[in-house]
Each structure stands twice: as C-alpha cells, then as structure tokens.
C-alpha positions as CSV (number, residue, x, y, z in Angstrom):
1,M,-123.7,48.5,202.0
2,P,-126.4,45.9,201.0
3,D,-129.8,47.3,202.2
4,A,-128.1,50.6,199.6
5,A,-131.0,51.5,196.9
6,L,-131.2,52.9,193.6
7,A,-134.6,54.4,192.0
8,I,-134.4,55.2,187.8
9,V,-137.3,57.7,188.0
10,L,-138.2,59.0,184.3
11,H,-140.2,62.2,184.8
12,D,-142.9,63.8,182.1
13,V,-144.0,60.7,180.3
14,A,-146.3,60.9,177.9
15,P,-146.8,60.4,173.8
16,A,-145.6,63.1,173.1
17,T,-142.1,62.4,175.1
18,W,-141.6,58.8,175.0
19,P,-139.8,58.7,171.3
20,D,-136.5,61.0,173.3
21,Y,-137.0,57.8,176.3
22,A,-137.5,54.8,173.9
23,D,-133.8,54.0,172.8
24,F,-132.4,54.7,176.2
25,V,-135.2,52.6,177.8
26,A,-134.3,49.9,175.6
27,R,-130.8,50.1,177.0
28,L,-131.6,49.8,180.7
29,D,-134.0,47.2,179.2
30,A,-130.7,45.5,178.3
31,L,-129.0,45.6,181.1
32,G,-131.4,43.4,182.8
33,P,-134.3,43.9,185.5
34,L,-134.4,47.7,186.2
35,P,-137.5,48.8,187.5
36,L,-138.4,52.0,186.4
37,T,-140.7,54.6,188.4
38,L,-142.5,56.6,185.2
39,L,-143.9,59.7,186.2
40,V,-146.8,60.2,184.0
41,V,-148.6,62.9,182.4
42,P,-152.7,62.2,181.4
43,D,-152.7,65.4,179.2
44,F,-148.9,66.3,178.8
45,H,-148.5,70.4,177.9
46,R,-152.3,69.8,176.9
47,Q,-151.1,68.0,173.4
48,G,-153.5,65.0,173.7
49,S,-154.8,62.8,176.7
50,L,-153.9,59.3,177.5
51,A,-157.0,58.2,177.1
52,D,-157.1,58.8,173.4
53,D,-153.5,56.8,173.3
54,P,-154.6,53.4,174.5
55,A,-151.6,51.9,172.4
56,F,-149.5,54.4,174.8
57,C,-151.6,53.1,177.4
58,E,-151.0,49.4,177.1
59,L,-147.4,49.7,176.9
60,L,-147.1,51.7,179.7
61,S,-149.3,48.9,181.4
62,Q,-147.0,46.2,180.0
63,R,-144.6,48.0,181.9
64,R,-145.9,48.0,185.3
65,A,-146.9,44.2,184.5
66,Q,-143.1,43.4,184.4
67,G,-142.3,45.5,187.4
68,D,-142.5,49.3,186.8
69,E,-144.2,51.9,188.8
70,L,-146.5,54.0,187.6
71,V,-146.7,58.1,189.4
72,L,-149.2,60.1,188.7
73,H,-147.2,63.8,187.8
74,G,-149.6,66.3,187.6
75,Y,-152.0,66.8,184.8
76,Y,-151.1,69.2,182.1
77,H,-147.5,69.5,183.2
78,D,-147.5,73.4,182.7
79,D,-148.3,77.2,184.4
80,P,-149.8,79.1,182.0
81,G,-151.1,81.7,184.5
82,P,-149.6,85.4,184.6
83,I,-146.3,86.4,185.9
84,P,-145.9,86.7,189.1
85,A,-145.5,90.1,190.7
86,R,-143.6,89.0,194.0
87,P,-139.9,87.8,193.4
88,G,-139.8,84.8,194.9
89,E,-142.4,83.3,193.2
90,F,-141.2,84.8,189.9
91,V,-138.2,83.1,190.4
92,R,-140.1,80.1,191.2
93,R,-142.2,79.6,188.1
94,R,-140.6,81.6,185.4
95,I,-136.7,81.4,185.8
96,L,-136.8,78.1,187.7
97,T,-139.3,76.5,186.1
98,H,-142.3,77.2,183.3
99,E,-143.8,73.7,184.5
100,G,-144.9,74.0,188.4
101,E,-148.7,73.6,188.0
102,F,-149.4,72.8,191.6
103,Y,-148.1,75.8,193.0
104,P,-150.2,78.5,192.1
105,L,-153.8,76.5,192.3
106,T,-156.1,76.7,194.8
107,E,-157.4,74.1,196.7
108,D,-160.8,73.5,194.7
109,A,-159.0,74.1,191.6
110,A,-156.3,71.7,192.6
111,R,-159.0,69.0,194.5
112,R,-160.1,69.0,190.2
113,R,-157.6,68.4,188.6
114,L,-156.6,65.9,190.9
115,A,-159.8,64.2,190.9
116,S,-159.3,64.2,187.3
117,G,-156.4,62.3,186.8
118,M,-157.6,59.7,190.1
119,A,-160.4,58.7,187.4
120,L,-158.3,58.0,184.3
121,F,-155.6,56.1,186.4
122,R,-158.4,54.2,187.8
123,R,-160.3,53.7,184.7
124,L,-157.0,52.2,183.3
125,G,-156.4,50.4,186.1
126,W,-153.3,51.8,187.9
127,P,-152.9,52.3,191.8
128,L,-153.0,55.5,193.6
129,D,-149.8,55.4,195.1
130,G,-147.9,58.3,194.3
131,F,-148.3,61.9,193.2
132,V,-145.7,64.0,192.1
133,P,-146.1,67.5,191.2
134,P,-144.3,69.1,188.0
135,A,-141.0,71.0,189.0
136,W,-141.9,69.4,192.7
137,L,-143.7,72.3,193.4
138,L,-146.8,72.5,196.0
139,G,-148.5,75.3,197.0
140,E,-150.9,75.4,200.1
141,G,-153.8,74.8,198.5
142,A,-152.4,71.9,196.5
143,R,-151.1,70.3,199.5
144,A,-154.8,70.6,201.8
145,A,-156.2,69.0,198.5
146,L,-153.7,66.4,198.4
147,A,-153.9,65.6,202.0
148,E,-156.9,64.4,200.7
149,T,-156.4,61.8,198.0
150,P,-155.8,58.1,199.2
151,F,-152.3,59.0,197.4
152,R,-149.0,56.9,200.0
153,Y,-146.6,59.6,199.2
154,T,-145.7,62.6,197.0
155,S,-141.5,63.8,196.7
156,D,-139.5,66.3,196.4
157,P,-136.1,67.3,195.8
158,A,-134.9,65.7,199.3
159,G,-137.1,62.9,199.6
160,L,-140.1,61.2,199.8
161,I,-143.2,62.5,202.4
162,R,-145.3,60.4,203.1
163,L,-148.8,61.4,202.9
164,P,-151.2,62.4,204.7
165,G,-149.6,63.7,207.2
166,F,-146.5,65.2,204.6
167,T,-143.6,63.3,206.8
168,P,-140.3,63.7,205.2
169,V,-138.3,60.3,203.9
170,P,-134.5,61.7,203.2
171,A,-134.0,60.4,199.5
172,P,-131.1,62.9,197.0
173,T,-131.9,63.0,193.8
174,L,-129.1,63.4,190.5
175,V,-130.8,66.0,188.4
176,W,-129.4,67.4,185.1
177,S,-130.5,71.0,183.2
178,A,-129.4,70.3,179.8
179,R,-130.9,72.5,178.0
180,S,-128.1,74.1,176.9
181,A,-124.2,73.4,176.9
182,W,-123.1,75.5,179.9
183,R,-126.0,73.9,182.3
184,R,-125.2,70.4,180.8
185,S,-121.3,71.4,182.0
186,L,-122.4,72.6,185.2
187,S,-124.7,69.9,186.1
188,R,-122.4,67.4,185.4
189,R,-119.3,68.7,187.9
190,W,-122.6,69.6,190.1
191,N,-123.9,65.9,190.2
192,E,-120.5,63.8,190.7
193,H,-120.4,66.1,193.9
194,R,-124.2,64.9,195.1
195,L,-122.3,61.7,193.9
196,Q,-120.1,61.6,196.9
197,R,-121.7,63.4,199.1
198,H,-124.8,61.2,199.6
199,A,-122.8,57.9,198.9
200,D,-124.4,56.8,202.4
201,A,-128.3,57.6,201.3
202,G,-130.5,54.6,201.9
203,L,-132.5,55.6,198.3
204,L,-130.6,57.6,195.6
205,R,-132.8,58.8,193.3
206,L,-131.7,59.1,189.1
207,G,-134.1,61.7,188.1
208,L,-134.2,62.2,183.8
209,H,-136.4,64.2,181.9
210,P,-136.9,63.9,178.5
211,V,-134.6,66.8,177.7
212,D,-131.6,64.5,178.6
213,M,-132.1,62.4,176.2
214,R,-131.5,64.5,173.3
215,H,-127.6,65.5,174.3
216,A,-125.1,63.0,174.7
217,A,-123.5,64.2,177.2
218,S,-126.4,64.0,179.7
219,R,-127.7,61.1,178.1
220,E,-123.9,58.8,178.2
221,W,-123.9,59.9,181.7
222,W,-126.6,58.5,183.2
223,L,-126.0,55.3,181.7
224,S,-122.4,55.0,183.3
225,T,-123.7,56.8,186.3
226,L,-126.2,54.3,186.8
227,Q,-123.8,51.4,185.8
228,R,-121.9,53.0,188.2
229,L,-124.5,53.0,191.0
230,L,-125.8,49.2,190.2
231,S,-122.6,47.6,191.1
232,R,-123.1,48.5,195.1
233,R,-127.1,49.8,195.0
234,R,-130.1,47.7,194.1
235,P,-132.6,49.0,191.8
236,T,-136.4,49.3,193.0
237,T,-138.8,51.7,192.6
238,K,-139.8,54.7,195.2
239,G,-142.7,53.4,196.5
240,A,-141.5,49.7,197.3
241,W,-138.6,51.3,198.6
242,L,-141.2,53.0,200.8
243,A,-143.2,50.5,201.3
244,L,-140.3,49.1,203.5
245,Q,-139.1,52.1,205.2
246,A,-140.6,51.8,209.5
C-alpha cells in the first residue's frame, strides 16, 4: 500500500504536559524525520497561558519549522460545569471524560473561546488549519461557532472532518486508556484488534496522551507499534494528508 499513511498525534500539548512527552519525542526524533501533529492547549486546566511561557512557544515554533503541525485543541481542556442531569450527557461528560470543554458551551461562549485561541495562534505566527475539541466532544453551539472560523478541519474518533461543511473523511484512530492497570490491559487488546481491522485504512492515526507516557506498558507499545507501522506506512501530519485528498 504505497499510499498508506500514518499520523502521530500528541494530544494535550502544553507546558504542564511536555515533561511527560519530552523523552518519548526524543526517541521519535532519533528514528528519523517523523512529522508530528501536536494538539496545543492554550491554557491547559487553567494552569497558565502559553503566552506566559515564551521558551515553550519557541520550542513549538521550532518543531513547526521542522515539519510538525500545530493544531488548536480547545482552550482550557476542562469541563467544570455542573453534573449533567441527563444520563447520556452524564456518561459522556463524567464517566468517559471530565474534559469535554466544547460540549456544553453555548454558541456565543464557544465563539468567544475560539476567538481567544485563534488570537493566540495568530500572535505566535501559527496557522489556523485544524481545531480538535477536547475528548472529541463538540456540542451544537460549538459546532455552529466552529463553522464560522477559518479552520479547514476538525476531527473525531472516526476520522477527519472538513470545514465548514462538516464533511467526514474516514481516518481511524488508535487510542489508549492508561489510567489504571485494567484499562491498560484492555487497551492493548483493543488496539491490536483495531490494527488488524483497519489494516487497509488510507490514514491511520495514533492518538497519544500524556498519561500514556507515564506507564511502561503503554509507552513501549506505542513505540513498538510505530516502528512496525513505519515499515509499510509513510508518516505525515493530519493537515498535510487531508490536503492531498480529493
């Protein structure tokens, strides 16, 4: 499959999470030129704005110059609102994740938060190509606000989504839940199954998270799986791959 591609996607990139990633990224860099897609959070968990850490901003700018893609990934990456009353929302926002920032927002609130993120990216000289909502959760208000922005695409677990029309482009993802031993054991089996199921996918995404880097089981699985995939897939960024699709 000469056209088969691979996107290495690092979620939740911020000054507070980069120490988790640093050694792993160095190991990836040692494998050769591997463009990464970095999902950047402007103020991760309200711990401090990127604008207050010029050294980290410069690091990201250097990585972009080397071929990485910088994607806006929410703004705060948290969901501190009240406990949802409806069962479906409770599962999405409190069982599966507590970080679905753009799911409960009204259109006006989402528009303001998107504007803040875009302003920061523009100030740093970073392009506005992709926006990925935290936990891949996008409520109706945020969806309407996102359609008004200059972003070319967003994404969900199933694939990339062209904007402003929200046209889906299939691109399956591998992702771990590494917070506990039983989750890591289940994740290994689940992702091996998905590797077989999506062997013919045009683009396969590897969705890594900071918590994955804190456990040898998940960290080493990502590295060994990447090395396996590189023998038959070319590495690219999400935005670069989407630009080549009809």
